[in-house]
N, C-alpha and C positions, 0 to 999 in steps of 0.2 A: 821135403816130401810133401805133397799138396792137396787139401784140404776143400774141396770146393763144398759151399753149404746151400742146400736153395731152398729158401722162403714162399710160396705160394697162395699166400692168405687175403681173401682182400684186407683184413681188420689189422695190417701194418705192425704197429707196436705194442696192442691190443688183441693181439692172437697169443689163443695157449701150444697154438704150434707153436708157434715161436719161444716158449720157452725153455720147448725137447730140441729146438732145433741148439738154442742156445748153449746149453749143458752138451747140448752131444759134441759142437765147435768147441766148446771147453774141453772138454776131454778128449780134445785131439791133437792138442796147440800144450795141452801140461801133457800129452803123453811124446810130443817134440815133434809134429806136426803144422808147418803153413796153416794158413787156416783165412777163408772168408766165404762173406754173404754172402747170397745176392736178392734182392729180391723182385721176379718175378714180374708178385703184382701190379710193381711201381712203370714196368718196362714198357714202350712200345711195342706189344709182338703179335703180326695179326696174323689170322688166319691162311693155315696150309691152301691153296686155291688150286692143285693137283695138275700143276703143270705142266709137272716131271722137265721142270730144267735140274735139279737136282745131278739129275738117274741120265742125261746126256752131257752137263758140261761139272759138274762134282762140286757146283752154285747153287744153294740159293736164290732166284730171282728175286726173290724182294728184301728191301732195303731196311731192316729197319736193329731193334736191338738184340734180336735173334740171335743175328751174326755175333756180337762179339762176345753174347754171353757162352754160345756152343763153343766161342775159340776158349775161355777159359779153363769147359772142361773138359776139353780139347786136350789139357795140357794139364788136368790134375792126373793126381795117381787114386785121390779119392770122391765120391761124390755122397753126400748127405740129400734127399729128398728130403719131405715136407706139405703136409697137408691135414687142411680141417679132413673130416666127411661129407664130403654133400650132400645130400642125398643119393647113400650109401658112391660115392665115387668123389672124386678128383678135386678142387677147383675144377671152374676154367678155368684160371691162367694157364695152370702146368698140365691139363689138357690137351693146352697151343701148343706148349714149350714143346711137348710129347706127339703132337701132328704134326708139324713143322718138321719132324725126325726121322721121316725113313731115311735119306743117308750113315744117318750112324747105322738103325739097325742094315739095311740092304750090302753096308760093309761092315759091320760087325768094329764100328770104328770106337767100341768099350770093353776093350780086346785086353787083359792088363791089368783094367781098374776095378776097385771094388766099391761097392753102395749100401747102403744103406737106410733104413726105412723109417720115417713116425709120419701119428695121427693122433688126431684127437677127437673127438665125438662128442656128441650130448645123447647118443643109445652105445648101445656096446657091442655095435656091427665096427670092427675096428680090422679083422685080418682080411679080409674084401681087398678095405682100400688098402692097408699097406703092399697087399698082394698087386693091386695091380703096379704100384709102385717099382719094385722087385721085377717083376715079369719086365717090367721098360728093363731098367738097366743088361737080366743075365741076355735079351732078345737085340740088345744091343751088342752084344759079346762080352758082357762083365756077369763082377760075380757081385752076389747080394748077402752079405751076413748074420740078415737081420731084418727084423725091425722091433718098433717098438708104439704099442697103443693105447690114448689113456679117455674113456671111458667120464667126463667132469663129469655128469651129474653124482657119480658117486662121493663125489665134496674131495678139500683141497686134500687128507692126502694118498688121497689116490695119486694129485697132481703130480701133488713129491717123490711117492716113491718115483710115479713118473719119468721124471727130469733128473732120478740119481739112474733107470738105466741108460736112461739118453746121454748122461753123464758120459758112464761105462762103456756103451755102445760104440762112444766117441774113439776112447782110451782101446780099444778093439777092431775093428778099426785101419787103426794106425799098426797094430801088432798083426795084422790080417795082413797088409798089406806090403811092413816089415818082411813075414815071413815068406810071401811067399802064398800065400793057403788056398788050396786045393778044395774045394766042391764038387763031387764027385760025378755028381748025381745034375750037377746043374751045367756042367763038361761035357756032360749025353743032350742036354736037351742045347747046347752050344749043335755038335755037333750033328744033328740030327735037321734041325732046322738048317744047316748048310747041305745036307743030303737034298731037302724040297725044294729050298730054294733058285736052285741049278739049274732045272730047269721051266724058272721064273725068267732066271734071267737069258736063258739061252730064249728063248719066246719074247723076251723085248730087245733082243742082245742088237736087233737096226737102229733102235730107238736110245736105249738105254747102255749110250758106247762109253762112258764113263767108268759106268758097274761094271761091266763088261769089260774094259781093258784091266778094273783092278780084278777082279776076283782071277782070270789067267795070269794077274800079276803073284799072283800070293797063290796057289798052285792051288787053286779049289776046284774048278771049269778047267778041261784040258778040250782047246776044240781040235 
C-alpha cells in the first residue's frame, strides 16, 4: 500500500502545515503503508493554458514536473493533501496542481483512492480550506476520510493536539483503504457528477475524443 503526501507551503521546512503532514505520514507508515512526501512548492509546475489537449489525447501538452508528480498520485492508494490557509484558500502552488488536473476529474481517475486533508491558519478559518481539498478528491472520483486543521494563534498546545490528530488520521487512512470503506454521501456525489457530466462529454465529443472514448469504455456513456 502506498500513501503519498502533498506539501504545498512555500515556507518549506518552516511550514506549520508540514508538521501535520509529517505526523500523518508517520501514522500511515506505522500502520504498514509505504509513504512518500512531495513538496509541490519546489516543483516546476506551470499554469494550465486550457488548450484541451488532455481531453483530446489523454496527455497534458505542458512538459514539466506535474506529469511525474501525477503519475505518483495515480499509482498511490491514498493521498494526503496539505496546505496552509492563504486568504481563505489553498496556496497558489496547490491550486495550480488542481487547475492542471481536468483529465483527473473528467475521467474520475482517483476512483478507489482515499484522501485526507490538512491545514493550518492564523485564524479559525479551517473548514473552508479543508473543504476545498476534500471536494477536489471527491470530484476526482475518490473518497475523503476528512481532515485536521489547526489555528496556530491558539498556541503550542493547539498545534500539539493537531499533530496527534494528524498522526491518528494517518493510521485511519490506511484502515480505510484496507476496509475499502464506503461513504454513501460521497458515492452519491460521484453518481450525480457523472449523470451531469455526460452531457458535457456529448456536447464536446468531436473535440474531446479521448474523454469520449474513455467514458464509453467505462460504460458511463451510451452512444
